C-alpha positions as CSV (number, residue, x, y, z in Angstrom):
1,S,-192.6,81.7,-132.8
2,E,-195.7,79.5,-132.5
3,N,-193.8,77.0,-130.1
4,V,-193.0,79.7,-127.5
5,P,-195.9,80.1,-125.3
6,D,-196.5,84.0,-124.9
7,S,-195.9,83.8,-121.1
8,E,-193.4,85.7,-118.7
9,E,-191.6,82.5,-117.9
10,F,-190.5,81.9,-121.7
11,E,-190.1,85.7,-121.9
12,N,-187.6,85.8,-119.4
13,L,-185.6,82.9,-120.8
14,V,-185.6,84.7,-124.2
15,R,-184.1,87.7,-122.3
16,I,-181.5,85.7,-120.4
17,S,-180.7,83.8,-123.5
18,K,-179.7,86.9,-125.3
19,I,-177.6,88.1,-122.4
20,L,-175.9,84.8,-122.4
21,S,-175.4,84.3,-125.8
22,R,-173.0,87.1,-125.9
23,S,-170.5,85.5,-123.5
24,K,-168.3,82.6,-124.5
25,A,-169.8,80.5,-122.1
26,K,-171.4,77.2,-123.0
27,V,-175.4,77.4,-121.9
28,I,-177.4,74.1,-121.0
29,W,-180.7,74.5,-120.0
30,V,-181.5,71.5,-117.7
31,M,-185.2,69.7,-117.5
32,P,-185.1,67.8,-114.2
33,P,-186.6,64.6,-113.8
34,V,-190.2,64.8,-112.6
35,T,-192.6,61.8,-111.8
36,E,-194.7,60.2,-114.5
37,G,-197.8,62.2,-113.6
38,V,-196.2,65.6,-113.9
39,V,-195.2,65.4,-117.4
40,P,-198.9,65.5,-118.9
41,S,-200.1,68.0,-116.1
42,E,-197.5,70.6,-116.7
43,N,-197.6,70.5,-120.4
44,Q,-193.9,69.4,-120.6
45,P,-194.1,68.3,-124.3
46,A,-194.8,72.0,-125.2
47,R,-192.4,73.1,-122.7
48,L,-189.6,71.1,-124.0
49,L,-190.4,72.2,-127.6
50,A,-190.4,76.1,-126.5
51,L,-187.1,75.6,-124.8
52,Q,-185.6,73.7,-127.7
53,E,-186.7,76.5,-129.9
54,I,-185.2,79.2,-127.7
55,A,-181.8,77.0,-127.2
56,N,-181.7,76.8,-131.0
57,R,-182.0,80.5,-131.5
58,F,-179.3,81.4,-129.1
59,G,-177.0,78.3,-129.7
60,S,-177.4,76.8,-126.4
61,E,-178.4,73.0,-125.5
62,V,-181.3,71.4,-123.7
63,W,-180.7,68.4,-121.6
64,N,-184.1,66.7,-120.9
65,Y,-184.1,64.3,-117.7
66,S,-187.7,64.7,-117.4
67,D,-188.6,61.0,-118.1
68,L,-185.4,59.8,-116.2
69,K,-186.7,57.0,-113.9
70,L,-185.7,57.6,-110.4
71,D,-187.0,55.7,-107.5
72,P,-190.3,57.3,-106.3
73,T,-188.5,57.6,-102.7
74,Q,-186.1,60.2,-104.3
75,Y,-188.9,62.9,-104.5
76,R,-190.1,65.0,-102.2
77,D,-193.6,65.4,-104.2
78,P,-194.3,64.9,-107.8
79,S,-192.1,67.6,-109.3
80,H,-189.3,68.3,-106.7
81,L,-186.5,66.0,-105.4
82,N,-185.9,65.2,-102.1
83,R,-182.0,65.4,-100.6
84,H,-181.4,61.7,-101.8
85,G,-182.8,62.6,-105.2
86,R,-180.8,65.7,-105.5
87,A,-177.5,63.9,-104.8
88,T,-178.4,61.0,-107.3
89,F,-179.3,63.7,-110.1
90,T,-176.4,65.8,-109.4
91,R,-174.1,62.8,-109.9
92,I,-175.9,62.1,-113.2
93,L,-175.4,65.8,-114.5
94,S,-171.5,65.5,-113.0
95,R,-171.2,62.4,-115.2
96,D,-172.8,64.0,-118.2
97,L,-170.8,67.1,-118.0
98,G,-167.7,65.5,-117.6
99,T,-167.0,66.4,-114.1
100,D,-166.1,64.6,-110.9
101,F,-168.4,65.0,-107.9
102,E,-168.3,64.0,-104.4
103,S,-170.7,64.7,-101.6
104,E,-170.8,63.8,-97.8
105,E,-173.7,64.7,-95.7
106,G,-173.2,67.4,-93.6
107,K,-170.0,68.4,-95.2
108,G,-171.3,69.7,-98.8
109,S,-170.2,68.7,-102.4
110,T,-167.0,69.2,-104.4
111,F,-166.9,69.4,-108.3
112,R,-163.6,69.2,-110.2
113,V,-163.9,70.4,-113.8
114,Q,-160.8,70.1,-116.1
115,L,-160.8,73.0,-118.5
116,P,-159.0,73.0,-121.6
117,L,-155.8,75.4,-121.5
118,D,-155.9,78.0,-124.5
119,L,-152.5,79.6,-124.4
120,K,-153.8,82.1,-127.1
121,A,-156.5,83.6,-125.0
122,N,-156.5,87.2,-124.1
């Protein structure tokens, strides 16, 4: 389609989406936070439209955090979070996913997810 650039990146996303659509897993594509200068320089609006089109085609979702305003000290560079930014963003994702998240420096992270019990599952 006209929104999906003819690029290896998006061809790979289509290929992955085809494979994942065959599973019963809920697929969520995440666009992480970036600094304000990155959005226009990396053509974020077009990337988001292309990813949304792919998600619509294969029944997945896109969660766009690219305009999430984090403190500038949480970035390693304009488009990558440092360890503090990653911890902050992971807490946000955990909240949005409905999971519990704990992290302790030097000890790692723990996620708790409650899954529905389907007694009729094979």
